[in-house]
LUMTOR-318791 format. One record per residue (C-alpha): x, y, z. Coordinates in Angstrom, 2 decimals. Example, Ala and Ser with C-alpha at 12.3 -4.5 7.8 and 13.67 -1.06 7.14 Angstrom:
BEGIN
+---------+---------+---------+
!    east !   north !      up !
+---------+---------+---------+
!   12.30 !   -4.50 !    7.80 !
!   13.67 !   -1.06 !    7.14 !
+---------+---------+---------+
% end
This chain:
BEGIN
+---------+---------+---------+
!    east !   north !      up !
+---------+---------+---------+
!  -15.63 !  -16.74 !    4.18 !
!  -16.12 !  -18.04 !    7.70 !
!  -16.39 !  -15.60 !   10.59 !
!  -13.14 !  -15.83 !   12.56 !
!  -13.16 !  -16.34 !   16.32 !
!  -10.76 !  -13.84 !   17.86 !
!   -9.14 !  -14.59 !   21.21 !
!   -8.96 !  -11.90 !   23.94 !
!   -6.51 !   -9.11 !   23.24 !
!   -4.42 !   -9.91 !   26.31 !
!   -3.48 !  -13.40 !   25.12 !
!   -0.62 !  -14.34 !   22.81 !
!   -3.06 !  -15.84 !   20.32 !
!   -5.26 !  -12.75 !   20.42 !
!   -2.29 !  -10.47 !   19.81 !
!   -1.08 !  -12.54 !   16.86 !
!   -4.55 !  -12.79 !   15.36 !
!   -4.81 !   -9.00 !   15.44 !
!   -1.35 !   -8.62 !   13.90 !
!   -0.19 !   -6.36 !   16.72 !
!    3.48 !   -5.66 !   17.20 !
!    3.17 !   -6.85 !   20.78 !
!    2.23 !  -10.25 !   19.36 !
!    5.67 !  -10.67 !   17.85 !
!    7.41 !   -9.30 !   20.95 !
!    5.49 !  -11.66 !   23.22 !
!    6.02 !  -14.64 !   20.92 !
!    9.78 !  -14.12 !   20.97 !
!    9.84 !  -14.33 !   24.77 !
!    7.28 !  -17.15 !   25.13 !
!    8.18 !  -20.85 !   25.09 !
!    8.95 !  -21.67 !   21.45 !
!    6.40 !  -24.50 !   21.21 !
!    3.65 !  -22.22 !   22.54 !
!    4.59 !  -19.43 !   20.15 !
!    4.64 !  -21.75 !   17.14 !
!    1.30 !  -23.28 !   18.11 !
!   -0.31 !  -19.83 !   18.21 !
!    1.38 !  -18.83 !   14.94 !
!    0.21 !  -21.96 !   13.14 !
!   -3.31 !  -21.43 !   14.48 !
!   -3.38 !  -17.97 !   12.86 !
!   -1.93 !  -19.05 !    9.51 !
!   -4.20 !  -22.08 !    9.13 !
!   -7.34 !  -20.29 !   10.36 !
!   -7.19 !  -16.86 !    8.76 !
!   -8.23 !  -14.40 !   11.51 !
!   -8.94 !  -11.44 !    9.22 !
!  -12.45 !  -10.11 !    8.83 !
!  -11.51 !   -8.63 !    5.44 !
!   -8.43 !  -10.07 !    3.72 !
!   -8.65 !   -7.41 !    0.99 !
!   -7.67 !   -4.56 !    3.33 !
!   -5.80 !   -6.33 !    6.13 !
!   -2.24 !   -7.64 !    5.93 !
!   -0.90 !  -10.61 !    7.85 !
!    1.29 !  -12.71 !    5.55 !
!    4.57 !  -10.78 !    5.87 !
!    4.00 !  -10.40 !    9.63 !
!    3.56 !  -14.16 !   10.10 !
!    6.41 !  -15.01 !    7.72 !
!    8.83 !  -12.82 !    9.66 !
!    7.80 !  -14.56 !   12.88 !
!    8.41 !  -17.99 !   11.30 !
!   11.91 !  -16.76 !   10.47 !
!   12.54 !  -15.39 !   13.95 !
!   11.35 !  -18.64 !   15.54 !
!   13.04 !  -20.80 !   12.90 !
!    9.63 !  -22.40 !   12.55 !
!    9.02 !  -25.65 !   10.73 !
!    6.40 !  -25.79 !    7.98 !
!    5.02 !  -29.26 !    8.78 !
!    1.60 !  -28.00 !    9.87 !
!    1.24 !  -25.76 !    6.81 !
!    2.15 !  -28.73 !    4.62 !
!   -0.42 !  -30.96 !    6.33 !
!   -3.07 !  -28.26 !    5.94 !
!   -2.41 !  -27.68 !    2.25 !
!   -2.37 !  -31.34 !    1.26 !
!   -5.17 !  -32.52 !    3.53 !
!   -8.07 !  -34.32 !    1.86 !
!  -10.22 !  -31.33 !    2.75 !
!   -8.42 !  -29.36 !    0.05 !
!  -10.44 !  -31.24 !   -2.54 !
!  -13.70 !  -30.66 !   -0.65 !
!  -13.32 !  -27.02 !    0.39 !
!  -11.94 !  -25.11 !   -2.57 !
!  -12.56 !  -21.62 !   -1.18 !
!   -9.49 !  -19.39 !   -1.37 !
!  -10.00 !  -18.41 !    2.26 !
!   -8.95 !  -21.89 !    3.42 !
!   -5.44 !  -21.75 !    1.97 !
!   -4.79 !  -18.21 !    0.73 !
!   -3.05 !  -16.89 !    3.83 !
!   -0.85 !  -19.99 !    4.15 !
!    0.20 !  -19.68 !    0.50 !
!    0.98 !  -15.97 !    0.90 !
!    3.11 !  -16.72 !    3.97 !
!    5.01 !  -19.36 !    1.98 !
!    5.55 !  -16.80 !   -0.76 !
!    7.24 !  -14.40 !    1.65 !
!    9.30 !  -17.19 !    3.18 !
!   10.44 !  -18.20 !   -0.29 !
!   11.55 !  -14.62 !   -0.95 !
!   13.62 !  -14.80 !    2.24 !
!   15.38 !  -17.89 !    0.85 !
!   13.44 !  -20.67 !    2.54 !
!   13.74 !  -23.51 !    0.00 !
!   11.22 !  -25.62 !    1.91 !
!    8.59 !  -22.92 !    1.35 !
!    9.41 !  -22.74 !   -2.36 !
!    9.11 !  -26.52 !   -2.72 !
!    5.72 !  -26.52 !   -0.96 !
!    4.44 !  -23.83 !   -3.31 !
!    5.60 !  -25.81 !   -6.34 !
!    3.93 !  -28.99 !   -5.09 !
!    0.69 !  -27.22 !   -4.30 !
!    0.60 !  -25.38 !   -7.64 !
!    0.84 !  -28.77 !   -9.33 !
!   -1.80 !  -30.59 !   -7.27 !
!   -3.77 !  -28.23 !   -5.00 !
!   -7.22 !  -26.79 !   -5.54 !
!   -6.10 !  -23.19 !   -4.99 !
!   -3.31 !  -23.66 !   -7.54 !
!   -3.79 !  -20.25 !   -9.16 !
!   -2.87 !  -18.44 !   -5.92 !
!    0.22 !  -20.61 !   -5.49 !
!    1.19 !  -19.93 !   -9.10 !
!    0.89 !  -16.19 !   -8.53 !
!    3.23 !  -16.47 !   -5.53 !
!    5.71 !  -18.43 !   -7.60 !
!    5.48 !  -15.97 !  -10.47 !
!    7.06 !  -13.37 !   -8.20 !
!    9.73 !  -15.62 !   -6.68 !
!   10.57 !  -18.72 !   -8.71 !
!   13.05 !  -18.98 !  -11.53 !
!   12.13 !  -19.75 !  -15.14 !
!   13.03 !  -23.43 !  -14.83 !
!   10.79 !  -23.90 !  -11.82 !
!    7.86 !  -22.26 !  -13.58 !
!    8.37 !  -24.19 !  -16.82 !
!    8.23 !  -27.45 !  -14.87 !
!    4.68 !  -26.54 !  -13.80 !
!    3.34 !  -26.06 !  -17.32 !
!    2.33 !  -29.68 !  -17.89 !
!    0.57 !  -30.30 !  -14.53 !
!   -1.29 !  -26.99 !  -14.70 !
!   -2.48 !  -27.50 !  -18.28 !
!   -3.51 !  -31.07 !  -17.41 !
!   -6.20 !  -29.53 !  -15.20 !
!   -8.04 !  -28.42 !  -18.33 !
!   -9.51 !  -31.15 !  -20.57 !
!   -8.68 !  -30.86 !  -24.27 !
!  -12.31 !  -30.29 !  -25.26 !
!  -14.26 !  -27.07 !  -25.96 !
!  -15.32 !  -26.67 !  -22.33 !
!  -11.81 !  -27.25 !  -21.03 !
!  -10.28 !  -24.85 !  -23.54 !
!  -12.83 !  -22.19 !  -22.54 !
!  -11.88 !  -22.65 !  -18.87 !
!   -8.21 !  -22.41 !  -19.78 !
!   -8.82 !  -19.18 !  -21.70 !
!  -10.57 !  -17.74 !  -18.64 !
!   -7.68 !  -18.77 !  -16.38 !
!   -5.15 !  -17.10 !  -18.67 !
!   -7.27 !  -13.97 !  -19.03 !
!   -7.86 !  -13.58 !  -15.29 !
!   -4.35 !  -14.48 !  -14.08 !
!   -3.13 !  -11.94 !  -11.53 !
!    0.50 !  -12.53 !  -12.48 !
!    0.98 !  -13.21 !  -16.24 !
!    4.65 !  -14.26 !  -16.11 !
!    4.11 !  -18.07 !  -16.03 !
!    1.67 !  -17.94 !  -18.94 !
!    4.05 !  -15.82 !  -21.01 !
!    6.83 !  -18.32 !  -20.36 !
!    4.58 !  -21.21 !  -21.32 !
!    3.49 !  -19.47 !  -24.52 !
!    7.15 !  -19.65 !  -25.59 !
!    7.71 !  -23.20 !  -24.30 !
!    9.81 !  -25.36 !  -26.66 !
!    7.19 !  -28.10 !  -26.29 !
!    4.83 !  -27.22 !  -29.12 !
!    1.82 !  -28.90 !  -27.48 !
!    2.12 !  -26.55 !  -24.49 !
!    2.98 !  -23.36 !  -26.34 !
!    0.19 !  -23.82 !  -28.88 !
!   -2.45 !  -24.35 !  -26.19 !
!   -1.41 !  -21.36 !  -24.11 !
!   -1.20 !  -19.02 !  -27.11 !
!   -4.63 !  -20.14 !  -28.27 !
!   -6.04 !  -19.60 !  -24.77 !
!   -4.53 !  -16.12 !  -24.63 !
!   -6.05 !  -15.20 !  -27.99 !
!   -9.44 !  -16.57 !  -26.95 !
!   -9.33 !  -14.57 !  -23.72 !
!   -8.53 !  -11.35 !  -25.59 !
!  -11.37 !  -12.03 !  -28.05 !
!  -13.81 !  -12.69 !  -25.20 !
!  -12.86 !   -9.40 !  -23.54 !
!  -13.39 !   -7.55 !  -26.81 !
!  -16.81 !   -9.17 !  -27.28 !
!  -17.94 !   -8.13 !  -23.82 !
!  -16.85 !   -4.55 !  -24.49 !
!  -18.88 !   -4.60 !  -27.69 !
!  -22.03 !   -5.74 !  -25.86 !
!  -22.62 !   -3.07 !  -23.23 !
!  -25.76 !   -3.26 !  -21.15 !
!  -27.68 !   -0.53 !  -19.40 !
!  -28.65 !    3.01 !  -20.37 !
!  -28.13 !    4.37 !  -23.86 !
!  -27.86 !    7.94 !  -25.09 !
!  -31.30 !    9.40 !  -25.52 !
!  -32.87 !    7.62 !  -22.55 !
!  -35.51 !    9.57 !  -20.68 !
!  -35.47 !   10.23 !  -16.94 !
!  -38.27 !    7.71 !  -16.53 !
!  -36.31 !    5.07 !  -18.45 !
!  -33.37 !    5.53 !  -16.07 !
!  -35.69 !    5.13 !  -13.08 !
!  -37.15 !    1.95 !  -14.57 !
!  -33.66 !    0.53 !  -15.14 !
!  -32.76 !    1.23 !  -11.51 !
!  -35.97 !   -0.47 !  -10.34 !
!  -35.24 !   -3.51 !  -12.48 !
!  -31.93 !   -3.77 !  -10.66 !
!  -33.68 !   -3.70 !   -7.28 !
!  -35.98 !   -6.50 !   -8.41 !
!  -32.96 !   -8.59 !   -9.48 !
!  -31.18 !   -7.94 !   -6.19 !
!  -28.65 !   -5.57 !   -7.76 !
!  -28.28 !   -1.98 !   -6.54 !
!  -28.00 !    0.19 !   -9.66 !
!  -28.95 !    3.57 !   -8.22 !
!  -25.37 !    4.87 !   -8.22 !
!  -24.73 !    4.35 !  -11.95 !
!  -28.35 !    5.37 !  -12.60 !
!  -27.71 !    8.69 !  -10.84 !
!  -24.69 !    9.24 !  -13.09 !
!  -26.93 !    8.56 !  -16.07 !
!  -29.35 !   11.21 !  -14.85 !
!  -26.48 !   13.70 !  -14.86 !
!  -26.20 !   13.08 !  -18.59 !
!  -29.87 !   12.94 !  -19.59 !
!  -31.71 !   15.25 !  -17.16 !
!  -32.25 !   18.94 !  -17.78 !
!  -33.70 !   21.73 !  -15.62 !
!  -37.17 !   20.88 !  -16.89 !
!  -36.89 !   17.39 !  -15.38 !
!  -36.33 !   18.57 !  -11.81 !
!  -40.01 !   18.32 !  -10.72 !
!  -40.14 !   14.69 !  -11.90 !
!  -36.91 !   13.85 !  -10.06 !
!  -38.05 !   15.54 !   -6.84 !
!  -41.35 !   13.68 !   -7.01 !
!  -39.49 !   10.39 !   -7.44 !
!  -37.35 !   11.20 !   -4.39 !
!  -40.50 !   11.79 !   -2.35 !
!  -42.59 !    8.74 !   -3.21 !
!  -41.24 !    6.88 !   -6.23 !
!  -40.38 !    3.20 !   -6.42 !
!  -37.36 !    2.15 !   -4.38 !
!  -35.09 !    2.19 !   -7.43 !
!  -36.32 !    5.59 !   -8.56 !
!  -36.20 !    7.02 !   -5.06 !
!  -32.64 !    5.88 !   -4.39 !
!  -31.53 !    7.21 !   -7.78 !
!  -33.25 !   10.56 !   -7.36 !
!  -31.85 !   11.11 !   -3.86 !
!  -28.33 !   10.36 !   -5.04 !
!  -28.71 !   12.67 !   -8.04 !
!  -30.11 !   15.56 !   -6.00 !
!  -27.42 !   15.22 !   -3.33 !
!  -24.62 !   15.12 !   -5.90 !
!  -26.16 !   18.18 !   -7.56 !
!  -26.37 !   20.06 !   -4.23 !
!  -30.04 !   20.63 !   -4.94 !
!  -31.62 !   22.87 !   -2.27 !
!  -34.32 !   20.26 !   -1.63 !
!  -31.89 !   17.36 !   -1.15 !
!  -31.36 !   17.61 !    2.61 !
!  -35.08 !   17.77 !    3.43 !
!  -35.79 !   14.86 !    1.09 !
!  -33.00 !   12.83 !    2.68 !
!  -34.43 !   13.39 !    6.16 !
!  -37.89 !   12.29 !    5.03 !
!  -36.50 !    9.24 !    3.21 !
!  -34.71 !    8.00 !    6.33 !
!  -37.98 !    8.10 !    8.25 !
!  -40.45 !    6.90 !    5.62 !
!  -38.43 !    4.84 !    3.15 !
!  -37.58 !    1.17 !    3.03 !
!  -34.24 !    0.02 !    4.41 !
!  -32.73 !    0.27 !    0.92 !
!  -34.02 !    3.82 !    0.48 !
!  -32.87 !    4.87 !    3.96 !
!  -29.40 !    3.46 !    3.32 !
!  -29.17 !    5.23 !   -0.03 !
!  -30.31 !    8.48 !    1.57 !
!  -27.65 !    8.27 !    4.27 !
!  -24.95 !    7.44 !    1.72 !
!  -26.04 !   10.38 !   -0.44 !
!  -25.87 !   12.72 !    2.54 !
!  -22.36 !   11.62 !    3.49 !
!  -21.15 !   12.49 !   -0.02 !
!  -22.35 !   16.09 !    0.20 !
!  -19.61 !   18.70 !    0.58 !
!  -21.65 !   21.88 !    0.90 !
!  -21.67 !   24.27 !    3.86 !
!  -25.41 !   23.58 !    4.16 !
!  -24.75 !   19.85 !    4.57 !
!  -22.23 !   20.46 !    7.36 !
!  -24.64 !   22.85 !    9.09 !
!  -27.41 !   20.26 !    8.86 !
!  -25.04 !   17.62 !   10.24 !
!  -24.61 !   19.73 !   13.37 !
!  -28.35 !   19.59 !   13.88 !
!  -28.63 !   15.88 !   13.14 !
!  -25.56 !   14.67 !   15.06 !
!  -27.50 !   13.81 !   18.23 !
!  -30.19 !   11.82 !   16.45 !
!  -30.31 !    8.20 !   17.68 !
!  -30.49 !    6.71 !   14.19 !
!  -28.38 !    6.11 !   11.10 !
!  -28.74 !    9.70 !    9.99 !
!  -27.34 !   10.85 !   13.34 !
!  -24.40 !    8.46 !   12.97 !
!  -23.81 !    9.73 !    9.43 !
!  -23.90 !   13.31 !   10.70 !
!  -21.11 !   12.48 !   13.12 !
!  -19.04 !   11.09 !   10.28 !
!  -19.70 !   14.17 !    8.14 !
!  -18.44 !   16.40 !   10.94 !
!  -15.43 !   14.13 !   11.42 !
!  -14.54 !   14.59 !    7.75 !
!  -15.54 !   18.20 !    7.15 !
!  -16.37 !   19.83 !   10.48 !
!  -14.32 !   22.49 !   12.25 !
!  -12.81 !   22.83 !   15.70 !
!  -16.22 !   23.88 !   17.01 !
!  -17.45 !   20.35 !   16.24 !
!  -14.94 !   18.52 !   18.45 !
!  -17.51 !   17.74 !   21.14 !
!  -19.99 !   16.30 !   18.65 !
!  -17.34 !   14.11 !   17.00 !
!  -16.07 !   12.91 !   20.39 !
!  -19.63 !   12.10 !   21.46 !
!  -20.17 !   10.14 !   18.24 !
!  -16.92 !    8.24 !   18.79 !
!  -17.83 !    7.32 !   22.35 !
!  -21.36 !    6.30 !   21.41 !
!  -20.12 !    4.08 !   18.58 !
!  -17.69 !    2.24 !   20.86 !
!  -20.28 !    1.95 !   23.61 !
!  -23.06 !    0.80 !   21.34 !
!  -21.30 !   -1.25 !   18.65 !
!  -17.90 !   -2.13 !   20.08 !
!  -14.33 !   -1.55 !   18.86 !
!  -14.95 !   -3.01 !   15.41 !
!  -17.90 !   -0.81 !   14.39 !
!  -17.56 !    0.22 !   10.72 !
!  -18.42 !    3.83 !   11.60 !
!  -15.23 !    4.06 !   13.67 !
!  -12.99 !    4.23 !   10.61 !
!  -14.24 !    7.70 !    9.73 !
!  -14.68 !    8.88 !   13.32 !
!  -11.14 !    7.85 !   14.28 !
!   -9.73 !    9.70 !   11.27 !
!  -11.73 !   12.78 !   12.22 !
!  -10.57 !   12.62 !   15.81 !
!   -6.99 !   12.77 !   14.64 !
!   -7.73 !   15.47 !   12.07 !
!   -9.34 !   17.69 !   14.68 !
!   -6.70 !   16.90 !   17.31 !
!   -9.18 !   15.90 !   20.03 !
!   -6.71 !   15.28 !   22.86 !
!   -9.30 !   14.12 !   25.37 !
!  -10.26 !   11.30 !   22.96 !
!   -6.94 !    9.52 !   23.60 !
!   -8.34 !    7.07 !   26.21 !
!  -11.07 !    5.95 !   23.78 !
!   -8.54 !    5.66 !   20.96 !
!   -6.23 !    3.56 !   23.12 !
!   -9.15 !    1.22 !   23.87 !
!   -9.93 !    0.85 !   20.15 !
!   -6.25 !    0.24 !   19.41 !
!   -6.03 !   -2.59 !   21.94 !
!   -9.32 !   -4.30 !   21.22 !
!  -10.16 !   -4.00 !   17.54 !
!   -9.71 !   -7.13 !   15.45 !
!   -9.13 !   -5.00 !   12.34 !
!   -5.48 !   -4.22 !   11.74 !
!   -6.54 !   -1.56 !    9.27 !
!   -8.63 !    0.25 !   11.88 !
!   -5.81 !   -0.14 !   14.40 !
!   -3.48 !    1.60 !   11.95 !
!   -5.89 !    4.49 !   11.55 !
!   -6.14 !    4.65 !   15.33 !
!   -2.35 !    4.76 !   15.64 !
!   -2.32 !    7.74 !   13.29 !
!   -4.97 !    9.48 !   15.39 !
!   -3.04 !    8.71 !   18.59 !
!    0.08 !   10.25 !   17.06 !
!   -1.91 !   13.48 !   16.73 !
!   -3.65 !   13.40 !   20.11 !
!   -1.69 !   11.35 !   22.66 !
!    1.62 !   12.70 !   24.04 !
!    2.50 !    9.21 !   25.31 !
!    2.28 !    7.64 !   21.84 !
!    6.00 !    7.95 !   20.89 !
!    7.15 !    6.06 !   23.97 !
!    4.14 !    3.76 !   24.12 !
!    2.18 !    2.20 !   21.27 !
!    4.54 !    3.62 !   18.64 !
!    7.26 !    1.25 !   19.81 !
!    5.21 !   -1.91 !   19.30 !
!    3.86 !   -0.52 !   16.02 !
!    7.31 !   -1.05 !   14.52 !
!    6.45 !   -4.76 !   14.48 !
!    2.83 !   -4.28 !   13.30 !
!    1.43 !   -6.28 !   10.39 !
!    0.34 !   -3.15 !    8.46 !
!    3.01 !   -1.27 !    6.55 !
!    1.19 !    2.05 !    7.04 !
!    1.26 !    1.47 !   10.81 !
!    4.96 !    0.65 !   10.71 !
!    5.51 !    3.86 !    8.76 !
!    3.72 !    5.90 !   11.45 !
!    5.83 !    4.19 !   14.11 !
!    9.05 !    4.82 !   12.19 !
!    8.26 !    8.53 !   12.19 !
!    7.24 !    8.80 !   15.84 !
!    8.79 !    6.06 !   18.02 !
!   11.32 !    7.40 !   20.51 !
!   14.79 !    6.19 !   19.58 !
!   16.04 !    6.29 !   23.16 !
!   14.82 !    2.70 !   23.42 !
!   17.54 !    0.39 !   22.08 !
!   14.87 !   -1.95 !   20.68 !
!   13.63 !    0.90 !   18.50 !
!   16.98 !    1.66 !   16.92 !
!   17.66 !   -2.03 !   16.31 !
!   14.24 !   -2.51 !   14.73 !
!   14.57 !    0.57 !   12.55 !
!   17.85 !   -0.71 !   11.15 !
!   16.39 !   -4.13 !   10.49 !
!   13.45 !   -2.61 !    8.60 !
!   15.82 !   -0.43 !    6.58 !
!   17.80 !   -3.50 !    5.49 !
!   14.84 !   -5.82 !    4.84 !
!   14.24 !   -6.19 !    1.06 !
!   10.63 !   -7.22 !    1.74 !
!    9.83 !   -3.97 !    3.54 !
!    7.73 !   -1.33 !    1.78 !
!    9.54 !    1.67 !    0.33 !
!    7.42 !    4.14 !    2.33 !
!    8.44 !    2.47 !    5.59 !
!   12.10 !    2.48 !    4.65 !
!   11.91 !    6.15 !    3.70 !
!   10.41 !    6.94 !    7.09 !
!   13.10 !    4.87 !    8.82 !
!   15.91 !    6.66 !    7.02 !
!   14.46 !    9.99 !    8.02 !
!   15.10 !    8.99 !   11.65 !
!   18.44 !    7.19 !   11.57 !
!   21.49 !    7.08 !    9.34 !
!   23.92 !    4.22 !    8.80 !
!   26.26 !    5.44 !   11.52 !
!   23.89 !    7.03 !   14.02 !
!   21.82 !    5.74 !   16.90 !
!   19.07 !    8.35 !   16.92 !
!   17.44 !   10.92 !   14.72 !
+---------+---------+---------+
% end
């Protein structure tokens, strides 16, 4: 996945890339050609840092509807010669998801593009999944022949077909094709389904890794083998220790945490932390200073999982450290600290923004903690994160924290959040936005009537307004 280039937050493109509600509001008042150019830029060059946790497709699809946007540029992008050269899902996935939403809103041109791409495009499986949710049986049956033609009728092709059937996100097309009146199609799909089920059974019957009766040393060796292969196995290895280690093994585990191999050390630290061993905190502190980067990272992760009073007390002492352990201590206090820790959490929040910017991964936990602890004086920092972060998921968490800390939120950011790309952010807005603004009431009613809207958002909307009221 390429690293997206995000425009400044004050520009129309920057707002749309971030999925902010203000992006839609600005686009609807901008010259139509300018708004469509920015929208197409976003859809054809996915701006998300992590498509697995960030939503954009429904947000962009709604804007295409509001602008009555043509799909010519999406069509050119999907069927460009580059589609055969760059087969990564990231090149076309967002465009296909947008088309899926447009098809659900009744845009026949979007449905036709999905059908064409499923028949000929490299990312056909994604297009087929979109169609599985929206197309009728006849449309899906018409795709059986072109999709199956992708797989040669030889052992290698049949194996690839079995994998495709087994791994399909939406099984509906394959089930239809298994009952196809054309025997050549139905027979192939049924055989592929059976082969996929058999393959899954075989893999379940060939487990790898620890076995009952393993010794503590054998678990450590397995974890080290993972390190040497470039695979971090210390987390499952620590779970194995829970099963095989007894009280008599503690000295060996403590020794491994002090100066064992990287695999053994990471495993031992995780095990001792999860067990709330009295030596765990001291060993974690030493590991951060003396261990390799892998050991230090495992030590910090192990510390953040600890739930004991002793761990929280130690976090108060570590919170001002200028290293990863200090940052982790701030996150621990954000999650499990009390009102007496507000200053430390606020200091950690400010330092993270100052040192790493508004997209720092540590901010997710610190922002949540700021809201949990109700740190009112953190509102200016939260508003900065809200405006500048490129992560719509982090912005949503920030909106939740602002709702708990910023008295201006209901009449400010909450209003634009009604148009946000994240359903959880729209839900927060639906619960907090002041309904004295006519735009708010109109938007709430539109969300309540939109069949594509999430149920949680619609529940929040209906808690604020009824069918014959203007405010709630």
